[in-house]
LUMKOL-700289 format. One record per residue (C-alpha): residue number from 1; y, z, x; residue in one letter. Coordinates in steps of 0.05 Angstrom, whole numbers, plus 32768, in hexadecimal, padded with zeros to 4 digits. Layout:
BEGIN
<rec><num>NUM</num><py>Y</py><pz>Z</pz><px>X</px><residu>a</residu></rec>
...
***
This chain:
BEGIN
<rec><num>1</num><py>821C</py><pz>80CD</pz><px>7F35</px><residu>m</residu></rec>
<rec><num>2</num><py>81E1</py><pz>80C0</pz><px>7F07</px><residu>r</residu></rec>
<rec><num>3</num><py>820F</py><pz>80B7</pz><px>7ECB</px><residu>s</residu></rec>
<rec><num>4</num><py>8239</py><pz>8085</pz><px>7EF0</px><residu>k</residu></rec>
<rec><num>5</num><py>81FB</py><pz>805D</pz><px>7F02</px><residu>a</residu></rec>
<rec><num>6</num><py>81E6</py><pz>805D</pz><px>7EB9</px><residu>g</residu></rec>
<rec><num>7</num><py>81AA</py><pz>808B</pz><px>7EC4</px><residu>w</residu></rec>
<rec><num>8</num><py>81C1</py><pz>80CE</pz><px>7EA8</px><residu>p</residu></rec>
<rec><num>9</num><py>817C</py><pz>80EA</pz><px>7E9C</px><residu>g</residu></rec>
<rec><num>10</num><py>815E</py><pz>80D2</pz><px>7EDE</px><residu>t</residu></rec>
<rec><num>11</num><py>814C</py><pz>8106</pz><px>7F13</px><residu>r</residu></rec>
<rec><num>12</num><py>8151</py><pz>80F8</pz><px>7F5D</px><residu>f</residu></rec>
<rec><num>13</num><py>8106</py><pz>8102</pz><px>7F61</px><residu>r</residu></rec>
<rec><num>14</num><py>80FC</py><pz>80CA</pz><px>7F2E</px><residu>d</residu></rec>
<rec><num>15</num><py>8123</py><pz>809B</pz><px>7F5A</px><residu>l</residu></rec>
<rec><num>16</num><py>80FB</py><pz>80AE</pz><px>7F97</px><residu>r</residu></rec>
<rec><num>17</num><py>80B9</py><pz>80A2</pz><px>7F73</px><residu>r</residu></rec>
<rec><num>18</num><py>80D1</py><pz>8060</pz><px>7F56</px><residu>t</residu></rec>
<rec><num>19</num><py>80E9</py><pz>804A</pz><px>7F9B</px><residu>h</residu></rec>
<rec><num>20</num><py>80A6</py><pz>8059</pz><px>7FBC</px><residu>a</residu></rec>
<rec><num>21</num><py>807E</py><pz>803B</pz><px>7F83</px><residu>s</residu></rec>
<rec><num>22</num><py>80A5</py><pz>7FFA</pz><px>7F83</px><residu>l</residu></rec>
<rec><num>23</num><py>809E</py><pz>7FF3</pz><px>7FCE</px><residu>l</residu></rec>
<rec><num>24</num><py>8053</py><pz>7FFD</pz><px>7FCC</px><residu>l</residu></rec>
<rec><num>25</num><py>804B</py><pz>7FCC</pz><px>7F92</px><residu>q</residu></rec>
<rec><num>26</num><py>8073</py><pz>7F99</pz><px>7FBA</px><residu>a</residu></rec>
<rec><num>27</num><py>8042</py><pz>7FA0</pz><px>7FF4</px><residu>g</residu></rec>
<rec><num>28</num><py>806C</py><pz>7FCA</pz><px>8023</px><residu>a</residu></rec>
<rec><num>29</num><py>8047</py><pz>7FEC</pz><px>805C</px><residu>n</residu></rec>
<rec><num>30</num><py>8033</py><pz>8032</pz><px>8043</px><residu>p</residu></rec>
<rec><num>31</num><py>8049</py><pz>8052</pz><px>8084</px><residu>k</residu></rec>
<rec><num>32</num><py>808F</py><pz>8038</pz><px>8079</px><residu>i</residu></rec>
<rec><num>33</num><py>808E</py><pz>8050</pz><px>8031</px><residu>v</residu></rec>
<rec><num>34</num><py>8078</py><pz>8094</pz><px>804A</px><residu>q</residu></rec>
<rec><num>35</num><py>80B5</py><pz>809A</pz><px>8075</px><residu>e</residu></rec>
<rec><num>36</num><py>80E7</py><pz>8086</pz><px>803E</px><residu>r</residu></rec>
<rec><num>37</num><py>80DE</py><pz>80C3</pz><px>8011</px><residu>p</residu></rec>
<rec><num>38</num><py>80D1</py><pz>80EF</pz><px>804E</px><residu>g</residu></rec>
<rec><num>39</num><py>8088</py><pz>80FF</pz><px>8044</px><residu>h</residu></rec>
<rec><num>40</num><py>806B</py><pz>8124</pz><px>8080</px><residu>e</residu></rec>
<rec><num>41</num><py>8028</py><pz>8101</pz><px>807A</px><residu>s</residu></rec>
<rec><num>42</num><py>800F</py><pz>80BC</pz><px>8064</px><residu>i</residu></rec>
<rec><num>43</num><py>7FDB</py><pz>80E3</pz><px>803D</px><residu>t</residu></rec>
<rec><num>44</num><py>8011</py><pz>8100</pz><px>8010</px><residu>t</residu></rec>
<rec><num>45</num><py>802D</py><pz>80BB</pz><px>8002</px><residu>t</residu></rec>
<rec><num>46</num><py>7FEA</py><pz>809B</pz><px>7FF3</px><residu>m</residu></rec>
<rec><num>47</num><py>7FD1</py><pz>80D5</pz><px>7FC9</px><residu>d</residu></rec>
<rec><num>48</num><py>8011</py><pz>80D2</pz><px>7FA0</px><residu>t</residu></rec>
<rec><num>49</num><py>801B</py><pz>8088</pz><px>7F99</px><residu>y</residu></rec>
<rec><num>50</num><py>7FD8</py><pz>8064</pz><px>7FA3</px><residu>s</residu></rec>
<rec><num>51</num><py>7FCF</py><pz>805D</pz><px>7F58</px><residu>h</residu></rec>
<rec><num>52</num><py>8008</py><pz>802A</pz><px>7F58</px><residu>v</residu></rec>
<rec><num>53</num><py>7FE2</py><pz>7FFB</pz><px>7F85</px><residu>i</residu></rec>
<rec><num>54</num><py>7F9E</py><pz>7FF3</pz><px>7F63</px><residu>p</residu></rec>
<rec><num>55</num><py>7F96</py><pz>7FAE</pz><px>7F7F</px><residu>a</residu></rec>
<rec><num>56</num><py>7F93</py><pz>7FCA</pz><px>7FC6</px><residu>l</residu></rec>
<rec><num>57</num><py>7F48</py><pz>7FD3</pz><px>7FC5</px><residu>q</residu></rec>
<rec><num>58</num><py>7F3C</py><pz>7F8E</pz><px>7FA8</px><residu>q</residu></rec>
<rec><num>59</num><py>7F6B</py><pz>7F6D</pz><px>7FDA</px><residu>e</residu></rec>
<rec><num>60</num><py>7F49</py><pz>7F91</pz><px>8014</px><residu>s</residu></rec>
<rec><num>61</num><py>7F04</py><pz>7F7D</pz><px>7FFC</px><residu>a</residu></rec>
<rec><num>62</num><py>7F1B</py><pz>7F35</pz><px>7FF5</px><residu>q</residu></rec>
<rec><num>63</num><py>7F38</py><pz>7F34</pz><px>803B</px><residu>k</residu></rec>
<rec><num>64</num><py>7EF7</py><pz>7F4F</pz><px>8058</px><residu>l</residu></rec>
<rec><num>65</num><py>7ED0</py><pz>7F1C</pz><px>8030</px><residu>g</residu></rec>
<rec><num>66</num><py>7EFC</py><pz>7EE3</pz><px>804A</px><residu>n</residu></rec>
<rec><num>67</num><py>7EF2</py><pz>7EFC</pz><px>8091</px><residu>l</residu></rec>
<rec><num>68</num><py>7EA7</py><pz>7EFB</pz><px>808A</px><residu>f</residu></rec>
<rec><num>69</num><py>7EA9</py><pz>7EB7</pz><px>8068</px><residu>e</residu></rec>
<rec><num>70</num><py>7ED0</py><pz>7E99</pz><px>80A1</px><residu>r</residu></rec>
<rec><num>71</num><py>7EA3</py><pz>7EB8</pz><px>80D6</px><residu>r</residu></rec>
<rec><num>72</num><py>7E63</py><pz>7E9E</pz><px>80B6</px><residu>f</residu></rec>
<rec><num>73</num><py>7E7F</py><pz>7E5A</pz><px>80A2</px><residu>s</residu></rec>
<rec><num>74</num><py>7E95</py><pz>7E4E</pz><px>80EA</px><residu>d</residu></rec>
<rec><num>75</num><py>7E4E</py><pz>7E5A</pz><px>8101</px><residu>g</residu></rec>
<rec><num>76</num><py>7E61</py><pz>7E97</pz><px>8129</px><residu>l</residu></rec>
<rec><num>77</num><py>7E2A</py><pz>7ECA</pz><px>8133</px><residu>d</residu></rec>
<rec><num>78</num><py>7E47</py><pz>7F10</pz><px>812B</px><residu>t</residu></rec>
<rec><num>79</num><py>7E09</py><pz>7F32</pz><px>8145</px><residu>r</residu></rec>
<rec><num>80</num><py>7E09</py><pz>7F4F</pz><px>818B</px><residu>r</residu></rec>
<rec><num>81</num><py>7DED</py><pz>7F21</pz><px>81BF</px><residu>s</residu></rec>
<rec><num>82</num><py>7DB4</py><pz>7F39</pz><px>81EB</px><residu>k</residu></rec>
<rec><num>83</num><py>7DCA</py><pz>7F46</pz><px>8232</px><residu>v</residu></rec>
***
């Protein structure tokens, strides 16, 4: 089968890893990616593949920054009000 596909030296495991890596790089939900190769835990998936999505931390920080910026620019007070 691998020879017919033109990948004679490719192992099934290589295809699994490439599949999961490409999905994560494309922004797929990690929980969905976890299910595709059959990982029992999301921890396994993220421990194995998190290196392929280095921008994840930066994107998350940017989203949080945008949230705070909107809150404060709208004049909303995020502190608890006294009751």
